[in-house]
C-alpha positions in Angstrom: 65.2 -13.2 -21.0 64.5 -11.7 -24.4 67.4 -12.0 -26.7 66.9 -9.4 -29.2 68.8 -6.7 -27.3 72.5 -7.1 -26.9 73.4 -7.6 -23.3 77.2 -7.6 -23.4 80.1 -5.3 -24.8 78.8 -1.9 -23.4 81.3 0.8 -22.3 79.3 1.0 -19.2 78.0 -1.6 -16.8 74.5 -2.1 -18.2 72.8 -4.5 -16.1 70.7 -7.5 -17.4 67.6 -6.2 -15.4 67.7 -3.0 -17.4 67.8 -4.9 -20.6 65.1 -7.1 -19.6 62.9 -4.0 -18.8 63.7 -2.5 -22.0 62.8 -5.7 -24.0 59.4 -6.0 -22.0 58.5 -2.4 -22.9 59.5 -3.1 -26.7 57.9 -6.6 -27.0 54.6 -6.5 -28.8 55.0 -3.0 -30.5 54.2 -2.6 -34.1 57.3 -1.1 -35.3 58.6 -0.1 -38.6 61.0 -2.7 -39.4 62.7 -0.7 -41.9 63.7 1.9 -39.5 67.2 1.2 -37.9 66.6 2.8 -34.5 64.0 2.3 -31.9 63.2 5.2 -29.3 61.9 4.6 -25.8 60.4 7.7 -24.5 59.6 7.8 -20.6 57.4 10.7 -19.7 55.8 11.6 -16.2 52.7 13.5 -17.0 52.8 15.0 -13.7 56.3 16.5 -14.0 56.7 20.3 -13.2 59.5 22.3 -12.1 57.8 22.8 -8.9 56.8 20.5 -7.0 59.1 18.2 -9.3 58.4 14.7 -10.5 60.3 12.3 -12.8 62.6 13.6 -15.4 61.6 12.7 -18.9 64.2 10.1 -20.4 64.8 8.8 -23.8 66.7 5.3 -24.5 67.8 5.0 -28.4 68.3 1.5 -29.7 70.2 0.8 -32.9 70.1 -2.5 -34.9 73.4 -3.8 -35.3 73.7 -7.2 -37.0 70.6 -9.1 -35.9 70.3 -7.7 -32.4 69.4 -3.9 -30.9 72.2 -2.2 -29.0 71.8 0.7 -26.7 73.0 3.8 -28.5 72.3 6.7 -26.2 70.4 7.3 -22.9 69.1 10.9 -22.4 67.7 12.3 -19.1 66.2 15.6 -19.6 65.4 18.4 -17.0 63.2 21.5 -17.1 65.1 24.7 -17.8 62.5 27.1 -18.1 61.2 29.8 -15.6 57.6 29.6 -17.1 54.8 27.0 -16.7 55.6 25.5 -19.9 58.5 23.4 -19.8 61.7 23.7 -21.9 63.6 20.6 -21.9 67.4 20.3 -22.0 69.6 17.1 -21.5 70.8 16.8 -18.0 72.5 13.5 -18.3 73.6 12.0 -21.7 75.1 8.4 -22.0 76.5 7.9 -25.5 77.6 4.4 -25.9 78.5 4.8 -29.7 80.9 7.8 -29.0 82.0 6.7 -25.7 80.9 10.0 -24.1 79.1 11.2 -20.9 77.6 14.8 -20.8 76.3 16.1 -17.4 74.6 19.5 -17.9 76.6 20.4 -21.1 80.1 19.4 -19.9 81.6 16.3 -21.6 83.7 13.6 -20.2 85.0 10.4 -21.1 82.9 7.2 -20.2 85.1 6.0 -17.5 84.3 9.0 -15.5 80.7 7.9 -15.9 81.0 4.3 -14.3 79.4 5.5 -10.8 77.0 8.0 -12.1 75.7 5.4 -14.8 75.3 2.7 -12.0 73.3 5.2 -9.6 71.3 6.6 -12.5 70.4 2.9 -13.8 69.3 1.6 -10.4 67.3 4.7 -9.7 65.5 4.6 -13.1 64.7 1.1 -12.8 63.3 1.6 -9.2 61.4 4.7 -10.5 60.0 3.1 -13.7 58.9 -0.2 -12.1 58.2 0.5 -8.5 56.8 4.2 -8.6 55.4 3.6 -12.0 55.1 7.4 -12.8 56.0 7.2 -16.8 54.0 6.8 -19.8 56.2 4.9 -22.0 56.1 5.5 -25.9 58.3 3.2 -28.4 58.6 4.4 -32.0 
């Protein structure tokens, strides 16, 4: 297992499997070492409001001491009525602020336990088994 991303101490039940997949996506990337943040952007080039597809997602990591920690996970949805998508946050898990947002409503993270577990399980399945995403790391 990669050990440059923190695996414990999160306010939600982040699995080692999710951490491992993030680490694999970052591994080998030429990153700006002066930047305290890494953003992993997952986009499905075939996503459209109709017939659907996989929501774009961003995972932001922040350097803390000698390791990276997950700061936020944002899952976006298309809110436009035209053929050009306008993205808005659908789900946001903010680990630093200990907040969870769902379509604009804010909740404390304890209310997010179940939805986070479902989101993570589905996201890993989509990412690894369906492979719809183009992944950019910056």
